[in-house]
C-alpha positions in Angstrom: 25.1 -14.2 4.0 24.7 -13.6 7.7 25.3 -10.3 9.5 28.9 -9.3 10.3 29.7 -10.6 13.8 33.5 -10.8 14.0 33.7 -8.4 16.9 30.8 -9.8 18.9 31.5 -11.7 22.0 30.2 -15.3 22.3 27.3 -14.1 24.4 26.2 -11.3 22.1 22.5 -11.6 21.2 21.8 -11.2 17.5 18.3 -10.1 16.4 17.9 -10.5 12.7 15.1 -9.0 10.5 16.8 -8.9 7.1 15.9 -12.4 6.1 14.0 -14.9 8.3 13.2 -13.2 11.6 15.4 -15.0 14.1 17.6 -14.6 17.2 21.0 -16.1 18.1 22.9 -16.0 21.4 26.6 -16.9 21.2 26.0 -18.7 17.9 23.1 -20.8 19.3 19.6 -20.2 17.8 16.9 -18.9 20.2 13.7 -20.8 19.5 11.2 -18.0 18.9 8.3 -20.2 17.9 5.8 -19.6 15.1 4.9 -16.6 13.1 3.0 -14.7 15.9 5.9 -14.3 18.4 8.2 -13.5 15.5 5.8 -10.8 14.4 5.6 -9.3 17.9 9.4 -9.2 18.1 9.8 -7.7 14.6 7.0 -5.1 15.1 8.6 -3.9 18.4 12.1 -3.7 16.8 10.8 -1.8 13.8 9.0 0.7 16.1 12.5 1.9 17.2 11.8 2.5 20.9 8.2 3.7 20.4 5.1 2.1 22.0 3.2 -0.3 19.6 -0.4 -0.2 20.6 -2.4 -3.4 21.3 -4.7 -2.4 18.4 -1.7 -2.1 16.0 -0.3 -5.5 17.2 -3.7 -7.2 16.8 -3.9 -5.9 13.2 -0.5 -7.2 12.4 -1.2 -10.6 13.9 -4.9 -11.1 12.8 -5.5 -8.4 10.3 -9.1 -7.2 10.7 -10.4 -10.4 12.4 -8.8 -10.4 15.9 -10.1 -13.1 18.3 -12.1 -12.1 21.4 -9.1 -13.2 23.5 -6.6 -11.1 21.6 -5.5 -9.0 24.6 -4.6 -12.1 26.6 -2.8 -13.6 23.6 -0.8 -10.5 23.0 0.3 -10.6 26.7 1.3 -14.3 26.1 3.4 -13.5 23.0 5.1 -10.5 24.6 5.9 -12.5 27.7 7.4 -15.3 25.6 9.6 -12.9 23.7 10.7 -11.3 27.0 11.6 -14.7 28.4 13.4 -16.0 25.3 15.5 -12.9 24.8 16.7 -12.7 28.4 17.2 -9.9 30.9 19.3 -7.8 28.6 16.3 -6.9 26.4 13.4 -5.1 28.1 10.0 -5.9 26.6 7.9 -3.5 28.6 4.1 -3.2 29.0 3.4 0.5 28.5 -0.2 1.4 27.7 -1.7 1.3 25.2 0.7 -1.4 24.1 4.3 -2.6 24.4 7.8 -1.3 23.6 11.2 -2.9 23.5 14.4 -1.4 25.0 17.9 -2.4 23.9 21.1 -2.0 25.8 24.0 -0.1 24.4 26.1 -3.3 24.3 25.6 -7.0 24.0 22.7 -6.9 21.5 23.1 -6.4 17.8 20.2 -5.9 15.3 21.1 -6.6 11.7 18.8 -3.8 10.5 20.6 -1.2 12.5 24.0 -2.6 11.4 22.9 -2.4 7.8 21.7 1.2 8.2 24.8 2.4 10.0 27.2 0.9 7.4 25.0 2.2 4.6 25.1 5.7 6.0 28.9 5.6 6.4 29.2 4.4 2.9 26.9 7.2 1.6 28.9 9.8 3.5 32.2 8.5 2.1 30.7 8.6 -1.4 29.6 12.2 -0.9 33.1 13.1 0.3 34.7 11.7 -2.8 36.2 8.5 -1.3 34.7 5.7 -3.4 37.1 3.0 -2.2 35.9 3.4 1.4 32.3 3.8 0.2 32.4 0.6 -1.8 33.7 -1.4 1.1 31.2 0.0 3.6 28.3 -0.5 1.2 29.3 -4.0 0.4 29.5 -4.9 4.1 26.0 -3.3 4.5 24.5 -5.4 1.8 26.2 -8.5 3.1 24.0 -8.3 6.2 21.0 -9.3 4.2 20.2 -13.0 4.2 17.1 -13.0 1.9 13.8 -11.3 1.7 13.2 -9.3 4.9 10.8 -10.3 7.6 10.6 -14.0 6.7 8.3 -16.0 8.8 6.1 -13.2 10.1 2.4 -12.8 9.7 1.3 -11.4 6.3 0.0 -8.0 7.5 3.4 -7.0 8.9 5.2 -8.2 5.9 2.8 -6.4 3.6 3.4 -3.1 5.5 7.1 -3.1 6.0 8.8 -5.4 3.5 8.7 -3.1 0.5 10.2 -0.2 2.5 13.1 -2.4 3.6 13.7 -3.6 0.1 13.8 0.0 -1.1 16.5 0.7 1.4 18.5 -2.3 0.1 18.1 -1.1 -3.5 19.2 2.5 -2.7 22.3 1.1 -1.0 23.0 -1.2 -3.9 22.8 1.7 -6.4 25.2 3.6 -4.3 27.6 0.7 -4.2 27.5 0.5 -8.0 28.2 4.3 -8.1 31.3 3.7 -6.0 32.4 0.9 -8.2 31.9 3.0 -11.3 34.1 5.7 -9.7 36.8 3.1 -9.2 36.8 2.1 -12.8 35.1 -1.3 -12.4 32.6 -0.7 -15.2 33.4 -3.9 -17.1 32.7 -6.2 -14.3 29.5 -4.3 -13.4 27.9 -4.8 -16.8 26.7 -8.4 -16.2 25.5 -7.6 -12.7 23.5 -4.6 -13.9 21.9 -6.6 -16.8 20.8 -9.2 -14.2 19.4 -6.5 -11.8 17.4 -4.8 -14.6 15.9 -8.1 -15.6 14.6 -8.4 -12.0 13.5 -4.7 -11.7 13.1 -3.3 -15.3 11.4 -0.1 -14.2 14.2 1.1 -11.9 15.7 4.0 -13.9 18.7 4.3 -11.6 20.0 0.9 -12.7 19.3 1.7 -16.3 21.4 4.8 -16.1 24.2 3.0 -14.4 24.2 0.3 -17.1 24.4 3.0 -19.8 27.3 4.7 -18.0 29.2 1.4 -17.6 28.7 0.4 -21.2 30.0 3.8 -22.4 33.1 3.6 -20.2 33.8 0.1 -21.6 33.9 1.6 -25.0 30.5 0.4 -26.1 28.7 3.6 -27.0 26.3 1.9 -29.4 25.2 -0.6 -26.7 24.8 2.3 -24.2 22.4 4.0 -26.6 20.6 0.7 -27.2 20.2 0.4 -23.4 18.5 3.8 -23.4 16.1 2.8 -26.2 15.2 -0.4 -24.3 14.6 1.6 -21.1 12.3 4.1 -23.0 10.3 1.2 -24.6 9.8 -0.5 -21.3 8.6 2.6 -19.5 6.2 3.4 -22.4 4.8 -0.1 -22.5 4.4 -0.6 -18.8 3.6 2.9 -17.5 2.8 5.0 -20.6 5.6 7.4 -19.4 8.7 8.9 -20.9 12.1 8.4 -19.2 12.9 10.8 -16.4 14.7 14.1 -17.1 17.9 12.6 -15.5 17.9 9.6 -17.9 17.2 11.9 -20.9 20.1 14.1 -19.9 22.3 11.1 -19.7 21.2 10.0 -23.1 22.1 13.4 -24.5 25.5 13.2 -22.9 26.1 9.8 -24.5 25.2 11.2 -27.9 27.7 13.9 -27.6 30.4 11.9 -25.8 30.6 14.5 -23.1 33.7 14.3 -20.9 31.7 14.2 -17.7 30.9 10.6 -18.5 34.5 9.6 -17.9 35.5 8.4 -14.4 36.9 11.0 -12.1 40.0 10.5 -10.0 39.1 9.6 -6.5 39.9 12.0 -3.7 43.6 12.3 -2.9 44.8 10.9 -6.3 47.2 12.8 -8.5 46.4 14.4 -11.8 42.7 15.2 -11.1 41.4 17.0 -14.2 39.3 20.2 -13.9 35.6 19.7 -13.8 34.0 19.5 -17.3 31.9 22.3 -18.5 28.6 20.4 -18.7 25.8 22.2 -16.8 25.6 21.2 -13.2 22.2 19.4 -13.4 23.6 17.3 -16.3 26.7 16.4 -14.3 24.7 15.3 -11.4 22.3 13.3 -13.5 24.6 11.7 -16.0 27.8 10.9 -14.4 26.2 9.5 -11.2 29.4 10.3 -9.4 30.0 11.2 -5.7 29.2 14.9 -6.3 25.6 13.9 -7.0 25.1 12.4 -3.5 23.7 15.3 -1.6 23.2 15.5 2.2 19.5 14.7 1.6 20.5 11.6 -0.4 22.8 10.6 2.5 19.8 10.8 4.7 17.9 8.2 2.7 20.6 5.7 3.2 19.1 5.2 6.7 15.4 5.9 6.2 14.6 5.5 9.9 17.0 8.2 10.9 16.9 10.3 14.0 15.5 7.7 16.3 16.7 6.6 19.7 17.9 3.3 18.3 19.9 4.7 15.4 20.8 8.1 16.8 20.8 9.7 13.3 20.3 13.4 12.6 16.9 14.6 11.5 16.7 14.5 7.7 13.7 14.3 5.3 13.1 10.7 4.2 11.8 9.3 0.9 9.3 6.7 2.1 8.3 3.9 -0.2 5.2 2.7 1.7 2.9 1.4 -1.0 1.6 -2.1 -0.4 1.8 -4.3 -3.5 -1.1 -4.0 -6.0 -3.2 -7.1 -6.6 -1.3 -9.2 -9.2 -4.6 -10.3 -10.7 -6.0 -6.8 -11.1 -8.7 -6.9 -13.8 -10.6 -4.2 -15.7 -10.9 -0.5 -14.6 -8.8 0.6 -17.6 -10.6 3.8 -18.0 -10.6 4.7 -14.3 -6.9 4.0 -13.9 -6.1 5.9 -17.1 -8.0 9.0 -16.0 -6.4 8.9 -12.5 -3.0 8.3 -13.9 -3.3 11.1 -16.4 -4.4 13.5 -13.7 -1.6 12.5 -11.4 1.2 12.7 -14.0 -0.2 15.6 -16.2 2.5 18.0 -17.2 0.2 21.0 -17.0 0.0 23.0 -13.7 -2.5 21.3 -11.5 -5.9 22.7 -10.8 -6.9 22.3 -7.1 -9.2 19.3 -8.1 -6.3 17.6 -9.7 -4.3 17.2 -6.5 -6.9 15.3 -4.4 -8.8 12.3 -5.8 -11.5 10.2 -4.1 -12.1 6.7 -5.2 -15.5 5.6 -3.9 -18.2 2.9 -4.3 -20.1 0.3 -2.4 -18.3 -2.2 -0.1 -16.3 -4.8 -2.0 -16.2 -2.9 -5.2 -12.3 -2.7 -5.3 -11.5 0.8 -4.3 -8.2 0.0 -2.6 -7.1 -2.2 -5.6 -7.7 0.7 -8.0 -5.9 3.2 -5.8 -2.9 0.9 -5.4 -2.7 -0.1 -9.0 -2.8 3.6 -10.0 -0.3 4.6 -7.4 2.3 2.0 -8.5 1.9 3.2 -12.1 2.7 6.9 -11.3 5.0 6.5 -8.3 8.1 7.6 -10.2 6.5 10.9 -10.8 6.7 11.5 -7.0 10.5 11.2 -6.2 10.1 12.5 -2.7 8.2 9.4 -1.7 5.0 7.5 -1.6 3.0 6.9 1.6 0.1 4.5 2.2 -1.9 5.0 5.4 -4.9 2.9 6.5 -7.4 5.2 8.2 -9.6 2.3 9.3 -12.7 4.2 8.5 -14.9 1.2 8.1 -14.0 -0.3 11.4 -15.3 0.4 14.9 -12.3 2.7 15.8 -11.3 5.0 12.9 -7.8 6.4 13.1 -7.8 9.7 15.0 -6.4 12.6 13.0 -3.7 13.3 15.6 -2.5 9.7 15.5 -2.6 9.7 11.7 -0.5 12.9 11.6 1.9 11.4 14.1 2.4 8.4 11.8 2.8 10.6 8.7 5.4 12.8 10.4 7.3 9.7 11.5 7.3 8.4 7.9 8.8 11.6 6.6 11.6 11.5 9.1 10.5 13.3 12.3 11.9 11.6 15.4 9.3 10.4 17.9 10.5 12.7 20.6 10.1 15.7 18.3 6.6 15.0 17.0 4.3 17.8 18.5 1.7 16.9 21.1 -1.4 18.7 19.9 -3.4 18.3 16.7 -2.9 21.9 15.6 0.8 21.6 16.1 1.0 18.4 14.2 -1.0 19.9 11.3 1.4 22.8 11.0 4.4 20.4 11.2 2.9 18.2 8.5 2.3 21.1 6.2 5.9 22.4 6.8 7.4 19.0 6.1 5.4 18.5 2.8 6.1 22.0 1.5 8.1 22.0 -1.8 8.1 18.2 -1.9 6.5 15.8 -4.5 4.8 13.2 -2.3 2.1 10.7 -3.3 -0.2 10.0 -0.4 -2.7 7.1 -0.5 -5.2 7.5 2.4 -7.1 4.2 2.5 -10.6 3.7 4.0 -11.4 7.3 5.1 -14.4 7.6 7.4 -15.5 11.2 6.9 -14.4 14.7 5.9 -13.7 15.9 9.5 -11.0 13.2 10.1 -9.5 13.7 6.6 -9.1 17.5 6.3 -6.1 17.8 8.7 -4.1 15.2 6.7 -4.2 16.9 3.3 -1.0 18.6 2.2 -1.3 22.2 0.9 1.6 22.2 -1.6 0.9 21.8 -5.3 3.6 19.2 -5.6 1.8 16.6 -3.6 -1.1 14.4 -4.7 -3.6 12.5 -2.6 -5.5 9.3 -3.5 -8.3 8.6 -1.0 -10.6 5.6 -0.8 -13.8 5.8 1.0 -17.2 4.2 1.1 -18.6 7.7 1.4 -18.2 10.1 -1.6 -16.8 12.7 0.9 -19.0 15.3 -0.9 -18.3 18.0 1.8 -14.6 17.9 1.0 -13.5 20.9 -0.9 -11.6 20.9 -4.2 -11.5 17.2 -5.0 -12.3 15.0 -8.0 -14.2 11.7 -7.6 -14.1 8.4 -9.3 -17.2 6.3 -8.6 -16.6 2.6 -9.3 -19.4 0.6 -10.8 -19.6 -3.2 -10.9 -17.3 -4.9 -13.4 -18.7 -5.7 -16.8 -19.7 -9.3 -17.5 -16.6 -9.9 -19.6 -14.3 -8.4 -16.9 -16.1 -10.4 -14.3 -15.6 -13.6 -16.2 -11.9 -12.7 -16.8 -11.3 -12.2 -13.0 -13.1 -15.4 -12.1 -11.0 -17.3 -14.6 -7.8 -15.9 -13.3 -8.7 -17.0 -9.8 -10.4 -20.3 -10.4 -8.2 -21.4 -13.3 -8.9 -21.2 -17.0 -8.9 -25.0 -17.4 -11.7 -25.3 -14.8 -13.9 -22.6 -16.3 -13.2 -23.9 -19.8 -14.4 -27.3 -18.8 -17.6 -26.1 -17.3 -18.5 -22.8 -19.1 -22.2 -22.8 -18.1 -21.4 -23.3 -14.4 -18.7 -20.6 -14.5 -21.2 -18.2 -16.1 -23.7 -19.0 -13.3 -21.1 -18.2 -10.6 -20.2 -15.0 -12.3 -23.9 -14.0 -12.7 -24.6 -14.4 -9.0 -21.6 -12.2 -8.1 -23.1 -9.4 -10.3 -19.8 -7.7 -11.0 -18.7 -7.2 -7.4 -14.9 -7.9 -7.3 -14.9 -9.1 -3.6 -17.6 -11.6 -4.4 -15.8 -12.8 -7.5 -12.5 -13.0 -5.5 -14.1 -15.2 -2.8 -15.9 -17.4 -5.3 -12.8 -17.9 -7.4 -10.5 -18.5 -4.5 -12.9 -21.0 -3.0 -13.1 -22.8 -6.3 -9.3 -22.9 -6.6 -9.0 -24.3 -3.1 -11.4 -27.1 -3.8 -10.4 -28.5 -7.2 -12.2 -31.8 -6.4 -15.5 -30.0 -6.4 -17.1 -29.4 -9.9 -18.0 -25.8 -10.6 -21.6 -26.9 -10.9 -21.5 -27.6 -7.1 -20.3 -24.1 -6.4 -22.8 -22.6 -8.7 -25.7 -24.5 -7.2 -24.8 -23.5 -3.7 -24.4 -19.8 -4.7 -27.8 -19.9 -6.5 -29.7 -20.7 -3.3 -30.6 -17.2 -2.0 -30.8 -18.6 1.6 -27.1 -19.5 1.5 -25.6 -17.1 -1.1 -24.0 -14.8 1.5 -22.8 -17.7 3.6 -21.1 -19.1 0.5 -19.4 -15.8 -0.2 -17.0 -16.2 2.7 -13.5 -17.8 2.5 -10.5 -17.6 4.7 -10.4 -14.0 6.0 -12.8 -12.7 3.3 -16.5 -12.4 3.9 -18.9 -10.3 1.9 -21.5 -10.3 4.6 -19.0 -9.1 7.2 -17.8 -6.3 4.9 -21.4 -5.2 4.3 -22.3 -5.5 8.0 -19.5 -3.3 9.1 -20.6 -0.5 6.7 -24.3 -1.1 7.7 -23.6 -0.5 11.3 -22.1 2.9 10.5 -25.4 4.1 9.0 -27.8 6.2 11.0 -30.7 4.2 12.4 -33.2 5.8 10.0 -31.0 5.0 7.0 -30.6 1.4 8.2 -34.4 1.1 8.4 -34.8 2.6 5.0 -32.3 0.1 3.6 -34.0 -2.8 5.2 -37.5 -1.8 3.9 -36.1 -1.0 0.4 -35.0 -4.6 0.1 -38.6 -5.8 0.4 -39.8 -3.7 -2.6 -38.3 -5.8 -5.3 -35.3 -5.6 -7.6 -36.7 -2.8 -9.8 -35.9 0.9 -9.1 -38.0 2.2 -6.3 -39.4 5.8 -6.4 -39.7 7.9 -3.3 -43.4 7.6 -3.1 -43.3 3.8 -2.9 -40.6 3.9 -0.3 -42.6 6.5 1.7 -45.6 4.1 1.9 -43.4 1.2 3.0 -41.7 3.3 5.6 -44.8 5.1 6.8 -43.2 8.5 6.2 -43.8 11.5 4.0 -42.5 11.5 0.5 -39.9 14.2 1.2 -38.5 12.4 4.2 -38.3 9.2 2.2 -36.6 11.0 -0.6 -33.9 12.3 1.8 -33.3 8.9 3.2 -33.0 7.3 -0.3 -30.7 10.1 -1.4 -28.4 9.5 1.6 -28.3 5.8 0.8 -27.3 6.6 -2.8 -24.6 9.0 -1.6 -23.2 6.1 0.4 -23.5 3.8 -2.7 -26.0 1.5 -1.1 -28.3 2.2 -4.1 -27.9 3.5 -7.6 -30.0 6.4 -8.9 -32.1 5.6 -12.0 -33.5 8.7 -13.7 -37.0 8.5 -15.2 -39.7 10.7 -16.6 -41.4 10.9 -13.1 -38.2 11.7 -11.3 -35.4 9.6 -9.7 -35.8 6.0 -8.5 -33.4 4.0 -6.5 -32.1 0.4 -7.2 -30.0 -1.9 -5.1 -27.2 -4.2 -6.2 -28.5 -7.7 -6.0 -26.1 -8.8 -3.3 -26.8 -5.7 -1.2 -30.5 -6.4 -1.5 -30.0 -9.9 -0.4 -28.0 -8.7 2.7 -30.6 -6.0 3.5 -33.4 -8.5 3.2 -31.6 -10.7 5.7 -31.3 -7.7 8.1 -35.0 -7.0 7.5 -36.0 -10.5 8.6 -33.6 -10.4 11.5 -34.6 -6.9 12.9 -38.2 -6.4 11.7 -39.8 -9.8 11.5 -40.9 -11.8 8.5 -43.5 -9.3 7.1 -43.1 -5.5 7.8 -46.4 -4.2 9.1 -46.3 -1.0 7.3 -45.8 -2.4 3.8 -48.7 -2.1 1.4 -51.5 -4.7 1.8 -50.7 -6.5 -1.5 -47.0 -6.9 -0.5 -45.7 -10.1 0.9 -42.4 -11.9 1.0 -43.5 -14.0 -2.0 -44.6 -11.0 -4.0 -41.8 -8.6 -3.2 -39.0 -11.1 -3.8 -40.3 -11.4 -7.4 -40.8 -7.7 -7.9 -44.6 -7.5 -7.7 -45.0 -4.4 -5.6 -48.0 -2.7 -7.1 
């Protein structure tokens, strides 16, 4: 259903985000064009009067592969949006990017209309007026026309769509609360059953179904609904139901009078409040009294901005991108992280901050997101994901990162402090006494990370980084190793198709062997095989087996193993890059420091330092032996480093031992 427009004049410009991104003027569609101009328009509207930088827009349009002409293309898209929307909408160039200004009249944004109606409905519910609340909340939900941000580029949808959907679900739950208060429990039961089938882990809907069944005289069914909720949570997350749901269950067992509908405000014969303890009343009855001012604030999660003109309230952000649907393996790592993040014992300092680290392409972000989704219900004040861009040429500055974090917890743009120290203090104040889960993805180094860490025990931080961040105080670390052969085969089968791999098991095994347990390589190989069903797997395996083209084959669409390795390689110090290159010429076996020193023309101690630094960055693995540690490269890293050696040093490094040559070192003969 489209947005409410009854009071709009025929010339009103409607800008719609809650469904396909589109514009209408006086009922006539405005032809916005393809995904990129729609993405620019949506990003500017979502920024709520703030400047969106060129870097940010480029990432939303092209992810991490912007073209060399991206600045000119951004100007073209912004100019097109400005021209199509007309003089009433100001798309302004303000360095370092663009912003959009909306007039007070003549332009309607469906997102703002939804937020305003949802906030009015929540306020009416809190005031004990469920009839008004139900009407406003229904009208708010009617603004939605489908999944939000349809037709935009994937990076923008990945960042924003889940948050918008969470707003819709919160509003839906409040509308159901209002209907329960109005005695509509019987008609709500089929709707709630359908909603739970779609989102079985949402405990609020489970509690509402239990309440509706009880009020319909179906106490046994209400108790069965609790058992179903408990079983689902245990199977999917390994968790018990929340304290609120357990209290509701206890009230159902005793038939507590608080479960009965209350008389709406202004009606006659209102009974005195039941004597159930206050927390149980709020948790079990799910009546208007349970909607606090803070809950009202979450009805409009982008409150206190120039566009919405809402007061400053804490928000409950739901910022996690979706975890990979084909996530494979890592059961032990995810279990350990999940246990640490949801443990019922008081946290030690090292239980609050966790670093997931490993070589490029090992799947750090996938593990962090998979874990975060499993435990997010233990962090009711919100979950935030922030890409720190540490592996790129321009890591996110701590002050900019803090500005984004403050915005996500509800600080209006005009009230975000200007200096780094002020932003640190504001962030610590905002996170005090809250239970937030913070996923900081792709951290560059300790210096940029320290200002972002909350100091309260209630918050937890998951960090991914190619560095182990060993100078960071009070953290635990999970170092990801390559997938096992069986896990690698399982992931490749999911991506390429089990019928393909079953028909050519030897070729599938050959592809998996070349990928050597690296999830990014397996993902590329599997996706490429799925995209070319007319090629036999033997052809893919043959091309991958040629070391002169292996890395070129491990590139597909926007994924490239060589590009990922090259970005990390360029962040190494020159001496470390040289050590990595020369290490590749010393064969696949573990290399002791003495052998590396002869190849590098350095002393043993200096070579040991260089090799240890490479191991700390996960370019090599440490193999302990009777004569001390030796250092071994992942086969694909060695192939990459060998290519850089040939490119930057020439075919045969002059300082290698006399017996070494490309033919010998590539087969491991490095006496």
